[in-house]
N, C-alpha and C positions, 0 to 999 in steps of 0.2 A: 563544081565551080562556085565558090562563095558569092553571095549577092553583093554587088557593088553599091556602096552607100556614100552619098555626098552630103556633107553638112554645111555647105556654103550658105544656104538659105537660113538655117538655124543660127549660124554665126552672125549673119546680118541682122536677124530679128532680135536675138537675145543679148548681144554685146554692144556696148556703146560705139558709136561711129568712129571715135578717135582710136579705139583699140583695134577695130576692124581694119581701119586704114593702116595702122602700124604693122599689123600682120601681113597685109598685102604688100606694103613697101618692103618689109623684112624678107618675104618670099622672093621678091624681085631682086633684091640686093644679093641674097644667098645664091640665087640662080646665076647671076652675073659673075659671082665668085667661084662658080663651079661647085657649090655646096647645096645641100637639101635641108630645108627648115620644116619643123613640125610643131604643132600644138599638141601637148601631151597631158596625161594624168587626169586629175580631178576635174578640170574645166571641161574636158571632153565628156567625161561621165555626166556632168551636170548639164551640158548642152543636150544630151540625149534624154535626160530626165526633165528638161524644161526648168531647171533651177538656176538661180542667179549665182554666178561665180566670176569674180573679176580678177582672181589671182592667176595671171597668165604665166604658165611655164612653157618655154620653148626649148626644143632640142634641135641641135644642128649636126648633121653629118659633116664634120669639118672642124672649124675653129671658132668656138663661141665668142671668144674675146675679140678676135679679128672682126667678126660680123658685128658685134656690139659697137666697136669703135667706128665702123663704117656707118652704122645707124645714127650715131650722134650727130652726123652731118645734117640729117633730116630732122632729128629730134634732139636738139641740144638740151642737156640736162645733166644730172649727176650720174656719172658712170663709176661703178665699183667693180673691180676685177679681182679674181682669185686665181692667179696663174697656176698654183699647185693643183687645183682641181679643174682648171680651164673652164671656169664659170664667170658669169658677169651679171650685174643687175643695173638696169637703166631706169632712172626716175626722171620724169618731166611732168610739169604741171601737177595734176593730182594722181598721176598714173605711175605704176611700177610694173616692170616686166623682168622676169628672170630668164636668163639664157644659159644653157649648159651644152657641153659637147657630148654627143652620144657616146655611151661607154658600156663596158661589160664589167662584171664584178667577180672577185674571187674571195671567198671567206677562208682565211688561213687558220682562224681560231673561232670556236663557237662563241657567239655573243659579241665578238669584236666587230669593229667597223670594217667594211670590206676593202680590199685592194682593187683599185679601178684602173682601167686603161681605155683609150679611145676605141670606138667600135662603130657598129651600124645601128640604125633605129631598131632593127629586129632584136639585136642583142640588148639594147637599152630597155626595150619593153619587157624582155624576158627576166629582168632583175626586179620587176615591180612586185608589190605585195599581193594584190588581188586582181582578178581578171577585169573587174569593172574600172580599175585604175591603170590597166595595161593597154590602153588604146591611144591612138595618135591620129592627127588630121594633117594631111599635107598642106603646105602653105606656098610652095613654089607655083608659079603661074601655070605650068603644064599639068598640075594635079591638085589645084587649089580646092580644098574642101573634102577631098577623098579620105574616107575613114580607113584606118589600118587597124584591124581587129584580129590578131593572131590567136587569141585564146578564148574567144566566145564571150567577151565582156558584154556585148550588146544583148546577147541571148540571156545572160545572167541578170542583166538589168530588167529585162522583160519579165523574168521569173522571180525577181526580187531575191537574188541569192548572192551571198558573199562567198567567193571560192578562191582558194590559193592556186598558184600556178603549178606547184610541184610538191612532192612529198616532204621535202626538207625545208620548206619555206619557214616554218616556225622555229625549227632548230637552227637554221642559218641566222635568223634574227627574231628573237622572241618578243621584241617590241611590237611585232605585227599582231600579237595576241591582243594587246590593248587597242591597236588601230582597228582590228576586226570588230571588236565590241563597239567602238565608236561609230563605225559606219553602219553596223547593224541597227543600233538604236536611232541614229540620226536619220537614216533613210527608211526605217521601218522594214528592213529586210530580215532574212534568216541566214544563219551560217549553213552553208551547204553540208550535207550529211558527212561526207568524207573530211571536209575541212574542220567540222566540229570534232570529229574523232581525232584528227591530227592535233588540234588545239589541246584537247584533254591529254593526249599522249605527251605533248611537249611542254606542258605548263611548268614543269621543273626547270626548263631552260631559262626561265626568268631569272634564276639565280646566277646566270652567266652575264647578265646585263648590269652595267654600272649604275650607281645611284643617280648620276647626272642625267643619263638617258631615260631612266624611269621617271625622274622628276619632270622631264620635258613631256613625256607621254601623259602624265597626270595633269599637268597644266593644260594640255590640249583637251583632256576630258572635261576639266572644270570650266573651260571656255565654251562648251557646247550649250545648246539651248536648254536641255534638260539633263544635266550631268548625273542626277540621281538615278536615272534609268540605266545608264551605263554601269554605275557603281553597284546597283542591285544585281545586274546580270553578272558582273565580275565576282560578286559574292556567291551567287548561285553556282558558278563554275569553279570556285575555289581559286580564282585569280587574285582577288583582293588580298588574301592572306600572305601572298608573296611580297606585298608592299609592307604590311605588318600584320602578324597573326591576330592582333586584337581589334583590327578595323572591321566595321560591319557596314554592309549595304542593306538597309532594312527600312521598314515603314517609318520609323522615327526619323531617320535621316531624310527620307523623301519629304516628310512634313516640314522639317526645318528648312530644307532648300526652297520649298514652296513659299514658306513664310518670308524667307530672305528676298524672294522675287516680289513680294508685296511691298517691301521697303524700297526696292529699286528694280526696275525692269531687267537690268543686267548687273547682278551683284558682282563685286570684284572677286576674283578667284581666291584672294586672301580670306574672305569671309566664308566661302565654301570650304576651304581647307580647314579653317578653324572649327567649323561645324563637323566636318568629317572626323577630325582628330579629337573632338571634345570628350568622348568617352575614355580616352587613353589616360593612364596615370602620368605623373610628371616624369617618371623614369622612362616609360614607353614613348612619351613625347620626345625626349632627348635621343632615344634610339632612332626614331624616325627622322628627326632633324639631322642627325649625323649621317644616316644612310643616304638620304636624298641630297645631302650637302646644300641645305636650304640657304639662301642669301640671309644676311644678318637681319634685315628688316622683317622678312617673313618668319624667320625663326623666333624673333622677339614677339611677334603677334601670337604665336602658339604658346610661348612661355607666359605672356601676359594673360592669355585666356585661361591657362591652368591656374595662375595665381588668383585671378578673380573668382574662379570656380571654388577655390578653397575659402573664399570670404562670403560665399552665398548664405551661410548660416547667419552671419552678422547682418547681412543685408536683408534678411527675412524678418528681422525684429519690426513689428508693426509701427510703433511710434518712434521712428528714428529721426533725429534732428537732421535737417538738410545739410548742415555743416559736417555731420558725421558721414552722411552718404558721400559727400564730396571727397572727404579724406580717404574713404575706402576705395574710391574709383579714380581719383586724380593721378595722373602720370602714366596711365595705361593707354595702349593704342585704342583709338575709337573703334576699330574693327573688332578687337578682342572684347570690348565692352558690349558691342552690339551682338556678338556671338553668344555671350552669356545671357543677354536679355532674351534671345530667341531660344536658347537651350534650357534655361532654368525651368524647373517645374513649380517654383514658388511664385505665386501671384504677387506677393508682397515685394519680393526681391525684384521682380520684373518691373513693378511700379516704381520702385526707387531708382532702378537703372534708367528707366524712361525719363524720370525727373532730371537725372543727371545729364542725360543726352540732350533733352529739350531745353533745359533752363540753367541748371546749376553750373555747368562748365563754362558758361558765358558771363557769369556774374563776377564783377571785379569792383573793388572800392573806388570811389571817385577821387579820393586823395592818393597822392603818390609820395614816394620817398622825398622828392624835392619839396613837396608841400609841407612835410613834417619838418624838414630842415628850416624852411622859412618861418615855421611856427616856433623855432628855437630848440628843436631836438638836434644835438650834435650828431654827425655821422658816426654810427656805431651799430652793433647788433640789435640795439633797442629798437631801431627803426623797423627792422624786419618783424620783430615781435609785435610791435604796435600795428603794423599793416596786416599781420596775420589775424590779430584780434578784430580789426575792422572788417576784414574779409569774412570772418566767421559770423560776425554780427549781421552783415549784409545778407549772407546766405540764409540766416535764420529769420530774416525779416525784421530785425530789431532797429535797423537804420534804413532809410529809404533815399535820403538826399545827402548832398555834400554838407549841408548845415547840420544834419543829424550826425554825420560822421565827425564833424569838428567838435560838436558838443560831447559826444561819447569819448572822443580822444582826450578832451580836457578832464575827464573823470578818471583817467588812468593814472597810475602811480607817478610817472615823471612830472605830471602837472600838479601833483599834490605833495611833492617833496618840500623840505625847508627852503630849497633854492629852485623853484619851478622855472621852466623856460620862459623867456620874455614873451 
């Protein structure tokens, strides 16, 4: 007879009072509707580990949407429902809770999303990725806090193991390979021996996963505290090459990610991605952009990074005029510029890029096009040409004030013609 474990005290100690109260109310409402409500997944795992996790996932044996609608009477907020999947999200104040109907899954095609149908909490837990994520806690009044652990997840937590639930786990959904590596590095666990063998056996199943789903997994990796640890492990196990054969998880990448964190405690995933793809050629970059179906803004950052990399030779010239530095870097995404500053092995180029980021990109002439018109220059392309000359002079320190700009302006051709402006 398995030991009965109750997590009511841990819930009370580790979760905010508002969320604890919500779960208690939810359990009572579910009970009154003849349904059963459970706390599931990662938050249960983290309760047992003593880690903070405020992403509440609730599963109901019954109708999640009906339950969520009833809960809005006590917690008025924004309710979002998805009738097709029978799920709901409730947001109020600064909190969010996701509710889903307990379901079972059938994989009709390898790598495809599963077909789901309503079921019991036992069936719902059986479809989870790893034992440590396949636990639930009862929230109904008659069983509040009771742990449901059908696959030994608590034992695996104690032994710091990542274990799949069955032999076909990775072949059913190969994205679990990436998730396994994430949990391994985040928690400091090991892949259980059989699980590691199954992962190696089924690595090729990553070819059955769409680029959209792989992109989602990669984004989750890059949002981790130390994503380079996951990417290094992915390279060791030949997982990374299924993203692109030329990608590497190595010491160079680890150093660049660490440098990125010195600039910002939580670097944007765009910067991490630009560093990860930095060694790729322009053609390889396009292959990856196409495969992952990257959004336009993210794709542009990778293209900008490649374009700047091609100019590093020019940026490495020691005595480069500031205006020349500006022209070489102007118009590119700041993230791409920063990626090149971190990735370049030229101290001179890095110094020029730093100058652009810290100072040059903010320098503008004091005079505007309207000022030039008031000085007698008729609206024409000449105005832009003159403003560009003023900007260059200001970048190079030849003018410092509005008066300096006016004096320089009067030395230009339009003011020295037979019919100068008034």
